[in-house]
MIDOSE-1310 file (N, C-alpha, C; in nm, 2 decimals, decimal comma, always signed):
residues 144
miie	+0,08/-0,11/-0,02/+0,00/+0,02/+0,01/+0,07/+0,13/+0,02; +0,18/+0,12/+0,00/+0,30/+0,21/+0,00/+0,30/+0,32/-0,13; +0,29/+0,25/-0,25/+0,27/+0,34/-0,36/+0,16/+0,40/-0,35; +0,03/+0,32/-0,34/-0,09/+0,40/-0,35/-0,11/+0,52/-0,26
trri	-0,06/+0,50/-0,14/-0,01/+0,62/-0,06/+0,01/+0,71/-0,08; +0,16/+0,68/-0,13/+0,26/+0,81/-0,19/+0,20/+0,89/-0,28; +0,14/+0,82/-0,40/+0,05/+0,87/-0,50/-0,08/+0,97/-0,44; -0,16/+0,89/-0,32/-0,28/+1,01/-0,31/-0,22/+1,11/-0,24
ilaa	-0,14/+1,13/-0,14/-0,07/+1,22/-0,08/+0,04/+1,32/-0,16; +0,12/+1,25/-0,25/+0,16/+1,37/-0,35/+0,05/+1,43/-0,41; -0,07/+1,39/-0,50/-0,16/+1,43/-0,55/-0,23/+1,52/-0,50; -0,24/+1,52/-0,35/-0,34/+1,62/-0,26/-0,25/+1,74/-0,25
fkad	-0,11/+1,71/-0,22/-0,01/+1,83/-0,21/+0,00/+1,90/-0,33; +0,01/+1,83/-0,45/+0,03/+1,93/-0,58/-0,10/+2,01/-0,61; -0,21/+1,94/-0,57/-0,37/+2,02/-0,58/-0,39/+2,12/-0,50; -0,32/+2,14/-0,42/-0,33/+2,26/-0,28/-0,29/+2,37/-0,32
stlt	-0,35/+2,50/-0,34/-0,30/+2,61/-0,37/-0,24/+2,67/-0,29; -0,27/+2,66/-0,15/-0,19/+2,73/-0,03/-0,04/+2,66/-0,04; -0,01/+2,55/-0,04/+0,13/+2,52/-0,06/+0,17/+2,55/-0,16; +0,09/+2,49/-0,27/+0,15/+2,56/-0,44/+0,19/+2,69/-0,47
aivp	+0,12/+2,76/-0,35/+0,19/+2,89/-0,35/+0,30/+2,94/-0,32; +0,33/+2,84/-0,24/+0,49/+2,84/-0,14/+0,60/+2,78/-0,19; +0,54/+2,65/-0,23/+0,64/+2,55/-0,32/+0,60/+2,55/-0,43; +0,65/+2,51/-0,55/+0,56/+2,51/-0,68/+0,54/+2,35/-0,69
aari	+0,42/+2,31/-0,75/+0,42/+2,18/-0,75/+0,55/+2,07/-0,83; +0,60/+2,15/-0,90/+0,75/+2,10/-0,98/+0,84/+2,08/-0,84; +0,84/+2,08/-0,75/+0,92/+2,07/-0,65/+0,87/+2,00/-0,54; +0,76/+1,94/-0,53/+0,71/+1,82/-0,47/+0,78/+1,70/-0,47
ygdd	+0,81/+1,63/-0,45/+0,87/+1,53/-0,48/+0,85/+1,40/-0,38; +0,86/+1,27/-0,47/+0,82/+1,14/-0,40/+0,92/+1,07/-0,39; +0,97/+0,98/-0,44/+1,11/+0,90/-0,45/+1,21/+0,97/-0,56; +1,18/+1,07/-0,63/+1,25/+1,12/-0,75/+1,31/+1,23/-0,71
vpps	+1,38/+1,25/-0,58/+1,43/+1,40/-0,57/+1,56/+1,41/-0,66; +1,58/+1,49/-0,73/+1,70/+1,51/-0,79/+1,82/+1,53/-0,71; +1,93/+1,49/-0,76/+2,05/+1,52/-0,68/+2,12/+1,66/-0,63; +2,06/+1,78/-0,69/+2,06/+1,89/-0,63/+1,96/+1,99/-0,66
pefp	+1,83/+1,94/-0,58/+1,72/+1,99/-0,60/+1,76/+2,17/-0,58; +1,67/+2,24/-0,61/+1,61/+2,40/-0,61/+1,55/+2,42/-0,48; +1,58/+2,53/-0,40/+1,48/+2,54/-0,27/+1,41/+2,63/-0,30; +1,26/+2,61/-0,25/+1,25/+2,53/-0,17/+1,19/+2,40/-0,20
fvrw	+1,19/+2,28/-0,15/+1,11/+2,17/-0,18/+1,08/+2,10/-0,08; +0,99/+1,99/-0,13/+0,91/+1,86/-0,02/+0,93/+1,74/-0,10; +0,98/+1,64/+0,04/+0,99/+1,55/-0,02/+0,93/+1,39/+0,05; +0,88/+1,31/-0,01/+0,81/+1,20/+0,10/+0,92/+1,12/+0,11
dgps	+0,91/+1,07/+0,24/+1,04/+0,95/+0,28/+0,99/+0,84/+0,37; +1,07/+0,77/+0,40/+1,03/+0,65/+0,49/+0,93/+0,60/+0,51; +0,84/+0,49/+0,38/+0,72/+0,43/+0,45/+0,76/+0,31/+0,49; +0,65/+0,24/+0,54/+0,65/+0,15/+0,63/+0,51/+0,09/+0,63
tvpf	+0,47/-0,01/+0,57/+0,32/-0,07/+0,59/+0,32/-0,17/+0,70; +0,22/-0,19/+0,73/+0,16/-0,28/+0,82/+0,00/-0,32/+0,80; +0,03/-0,44/+0,73/-0,14/-0,49/+0,69/-0,21/-0,52/+0,84; -0,34/-0,49/+0,82/-0,44/-0,56/+0,90/-0,57/-0,56/+0,84
slsg	-0,67/-0,64/+0,90/-0,81/-0,68/+0,85/-0,89/-0,66/+0,94; -0,98/-0,58/+0,90/-1,12/-0,56/+0,98/-1,23/-0,66/+0,92; -1,34/-0,68/+0,97/-1,44/-0,79/+0,89/-1,51/-0,68/+0,78; -1,49/-0,77/+0,69/-1,57/-0,69/+0,52/-1,43/-0,60/+0,50
aags	-1,31/-0,60/+0,53/-1,23/-0,47/+0,48/-1,08/-0,55/+0,45; -1,06/-0,66/+0,41/-0,96/-0,71/+0,36/-0,86/-0,62/+0,25; -0,75/-0,63/+0,30/-0,64/-0,53/+0,21/-0,61/-0,40/+0,28; -0,69/-0,40/+0,41/-0,63/-0,27/+0,46/-0,52/-0,25/+0,57
stts	-0,46/-0,15/+0,57/-0,32/-0,14/+0,60/-0,32/-0,01/+0,69; -0,19/+0,01/+0,73/-0,15/+0,14/+0,81/+0,00/+0,17/+0,79; -0,01/+0,27/+0,69/+0,14/+0,30/+0,62/+0,20/+0,45/+0,70; +0,26/+0,44/+0,75/+0,36/+0,53/+0,82/+0,45/+0,62/+0,73
fmih	+0,44/+0,74/+0,74/+0,55/+0,81/+0,63/+0,59/+0,94/+0,68; +0,73/+0,98/+0,62/+0,75/+1,14/+0,64/+0,74/+1,22/+0,55; +0,72/+1,36/+0,55/+0,73/+1,46/+0,48/+0,81/+1,52/+0,57; +0,90/+1,57/+0,44/+1,04/+1,70/+0,49/+1,02/+1,78/+0,40
afak	+1,04/+1,93/+0,45/+1,01/+2,05/+0,37/+1,20/+2,11/+0,43; +1,21/+2,15/+0,27/+1,34/+2,23/+0,25/+1,32/+2,35/+0,26; +1,42/+2,45/+0,30/+1,39/+2,62/+0,26/+1,52/+2,65/+0,28; +1,58/+2,79/+0,25/+1,67/+2,91/+0,26/+1,62/+3,00/+0,29
arls	+1,70/+3,11/+0,36/+1,61/+3,24/+0,39/+1,55/+3,27/+0,22; +1,41/+3,33/+0,23/+1,35/+3,40/+0,12/+1,39/+3,56/+0,07; +1,49/+3,57/+0,01/+1,54/+3,72/-0,01/+1,44/+3,78/-0,14; +1,47/+3,93/-0,10/+1,39/+4,01/-0,22/+1,48/+3,97/-0,32
asga	+1,44/+4,08/-0,45/+1,50/+4,09/-0,59/+1,67/+4,17/-0,54; +1,64/+4,22/-0,44/+1,74/+4,34/-0,41/+1,87/+4,27/-0,32; +1,84/+4,14/-0,26/+1,88/+4,04/-0,17/+1,84/+4,07/-0,03; +1,75/+4,15/+0,00/+1,71/+4,18/+0,13/+1,66/+4,00/+0,19
klet	+1,69/+3,99/+0,32/+1,62/+3,90/+0,39/+1,47/+3,94/+0,40; +1,38/+3,86/+0,37/+1,22/+3,88/+0,38/+1,15/+3,77/+0,45; +1,23/+3,65/+0,47/+1,20/+3,55/+0,57/+1,32/+3,45/+0,57; +1,32/+3,42/+0,74/+1,48/+3,33/+0,75/+1,44/+3,22/+0,71
asdy	+1,51/+3,10/+0,67/+1,52/+2,97/+0,65/+1,43/+2,91/+0,72; +1,44/+2,89/+0,87/+1,38/+2,84/+0,97/+1,21/+2,89/+0,95; +1,18/+3,02/+0,94/+1,04/+3,03/+0,93/+0,98/+3,00/+0,81; +1,07/+3,03/+0,66/+1,02/+2,97/+0,57/+0,98/+2,83/+0,52
anri	+1,11/+2,75/+0,62/+1,07/+2,58/+0,63/+0,92/+2,58/+0,70; +0,93/+2,61/+0,82/+0,81/+2,65/+0,90/+0,68/+2,67/+0,84; +0,69/+2,76/+0,79/+0,56/+2,79/+0,69/+0,51/+2,68/+0,59; +0,59/+2,64/+0,53/+0,59/+2,55/+0,42/+0,50/+2,40/+0,52
isav	+0,60/+2,35/+0,60/+0,53/+2,26/+0,66/+0,45/+2,25/+0,72; +0,38/+2,35/+0,80/+0,23/+2,44/+0,82/+0,16/+2,38/+0,70; +0,19/+2,42/+0,59/+0,11/+2,45/+0,49/+0,09/+2,26/+0,44; +0,16/+2,19/+0,44/+0,15/+2,06/+0,41/+0,05/+1,96/+0,55
hgvv	+0,11/+2,01/+0,69/-0,02/+1,97/+0,76/-0,12/+2,01/+0,75; -0,17/+2,11/+0,72/-0,30/+2,14/+0,65/-0,33/+2,03/+0,55; -0,29/+1,97/+0,45/-0,31/+1,93/+0,38/-0,36/+1,80/+0,42; -0,26/+1,71/+0,49/-0,29/+1,60/+0,53/-0,35/+1,55/+0,69
hrnr	-0,33/+1,61/+0,78/-0,39/+1,59/+0,92/-0,53/+1,61/+0,93; -0,55/+1,47/+0,98/-0,71/+1,46/+1,00/-0,80/+1,46/+0,88; -0,73/+1,44/+0,79/-0,83/+1,43/+0,63/-0,83/+1,31/+0,57; -0,92/+1,31/+0,48/-0,97/+1,17/+0,41/-0,92/+1,18/+0,28
fsdd	-0,88/+1,10/+0,22/-0,89/+1,05/+0,08/-0,88/+0,96/-0,01; -0,97/+0,95/-0,10/-1,02/+0,81/-0,17/-0,94/+0,83/-0,27; -0,93/+0,71/-0,33/-0,85/+0,67/-0,50/-0,94/+0,62/-0,60; -0,89/+0,57/-0,70/-1,01/+0,53/-0,79/-1,07/+0,39/-0,76
dgri	-0,97/+0,32/-0,67/-1,02/+0,18/-0,62/-1,12/+0,16/-0,54; -1,16/+0,27/-0,47/-1,24/+0,31/-0,35/-1,20/+0,28/-0,22; -1,05/+0,30/-0,20/-1,02/+0,28/-0,11/-1,00/+0,42/-0,01; -0,98/+0,44/+0,10/-1,03/+0,54/+0,19/-0,88/+0,59/+0,29
fkvv	-0,83/+0,68/+0,28/-0,71/+0,71/+0,35/-0,71/+0,81/+0,42; -0,72/+0,77/+0,53/-0,72/+0,83/+0,67/-0,58/+0,90/+0,72; -0,58/+1,01/+0,72/-0,44/+1,06/+0,77/-0,43/+1,13/+0,88; -0,36/+1,10/+1,01/-0,29/+1,21/+1,12/-0,15/+1,23/+1,11
vssr	-0,14/+1,33/+1,17/+0,03/+1,39/+1,19/+0,03/+1,31/+1,32; +0,17/+1,27/+1,37/+0,17/+1,22/+1,46/+0,28/+1,28/+1,57; +0,38/+1,37/+1,48/+0,50/+1,46/+1,52/+0,52/+1,52/+1,43; +0,61/+1,64/+1,46/+0,67/+1,75/+1,39/+0,79/+1,78/+1,44
msmr	+0,87/+1,78/+1,33/+1,04/+1,84/+1,40/+1,08/+1,94/+1,33; +1,15/+2,03/+1,37/+1,21/+2,13/+1,26/+1,38/+2,17/+1,32; +1,48/+2,17/+1,26/+1,62/+2,17/+1,28/+1,67/+2,23/+1,13; +1,81/+2,28/+1,17/+1,90/+2,31/+1,04/+1,93/+2,22/+1,00
dgae	+1,95/+2,18/+0,83/+1,98/+2,11/+0,75/+2,11/+2,08/+0,78; +2,15/+1,96/+0,78/+2,31/+1,95/+0,79/+2,40/+1,95/+0,66; +2,29/+1,91/+0,55/+2,39/+1,93/+0,46/+2,38/+2,04/+0,39; +2,34/+2,17/+0,42/+2,33/+2,27/+0,37/+2,34/+2,40/+0,51
adaw	+2,43/+2,47/+0,50/+2,46/+2,52/+0,65/+2,35/+2,63/+0,62; +2,29/+2,66/+0,51/+2,22/+2,74/+0,52/+2,07/+2,74/+0,49; +2,02/+2,63/+0,52/+1,91/+2,56/+0,49/+1,84/+2,53/+0,62; +1,71/+2,53/+0,62/+1,65/+2,47/+0,73/+1,55/+2,34/+0,67
hcll	+1,55/+2,27/+0,78/+1,45/+2,11/+0,77/+1,34/+2,12/+0,88; +1,24/+2,09/+0,78/+1,12/+2,07/+0,87/+1,08/+1,92/+0,86; +1,01/+1,84/+0,93/+0,95/+1,71/+0,88/+0,83/+1,68/+0,99; +0,76/+1,58/+0,90/+0,64/+1,57/+0,97/+0,59/+1,43/+0,98
ncva	+0,63/+1,32/+1,06/+0,56/+1,21/+1,08/+0,39/+1,17/+1,05; +0,36/+1,08/+0,96/+0,23/+1,11/+0,94/+0,19/+0,95/+0,93; +0,10/+0,89/+0,96/+0,03/+0,78/+0,97/-0,10/+0,75/+0,87; -0,11/+0,72/+0,77/-0,25/+0,70/+0,70/-0,30/+0,58/+0,76
rvla	-0,42/+0,53/+0,76/-0,50/+0,42/+0,78/-0,55/+0,39/+0,65; -0,51/+0,29/+0,54/-0,60/+0,29/+0,43/-0,72/+0,16/+0,48; -0,82/+0,18/+0,41/-0,94/+0,11/+0,43/-0,98/+0,07/+0,28; -0,95/-0,04/+0,30/-0,98/-0,16/+0,13/-1,14/-0,19/+0,15
C-alpha cells in the first residue's frame, strides 16, 4: 500500500493552492528527488506499511511516512532577507500539515486514506549550512 499512499498524498499536495503558492508543484517530490534540488522543496520519505484486516475490509493497512520541507532564507530581488530559512521551512510544513492532518482521501479503487500527523520536527539542515529542514511523521490508515 506504500505506492498507493504516496500517490494519493503527493496528488493532494500538488492540488493544494496554499502549498503550491509556497512551493511549486514541480518541487514536490516522491522517490525521485534530483541530486541538487532547487530550494524550497518538499519530499516524501521512509514509508512503512503494516497490513491489518477488519471484518469486510481485507487489504487494509496502516502506512507510516515522513514528509520533509527544505528551505533557505527567502530574499527580495535586491537581496534583502524577507524570511529566515527557519520561518520559511516552518511555513511550508504548516501548509503540508494543513493538507494531510485529519483528512480523508480516496482513490479510484474506492480505498479510503485517513491521515493524521503524529509528530513535527524543525532543525537546521545538516547538508546545507544556510538551509532549514522541517519534518512531519504521518500515519495513513487505508481501508480497502
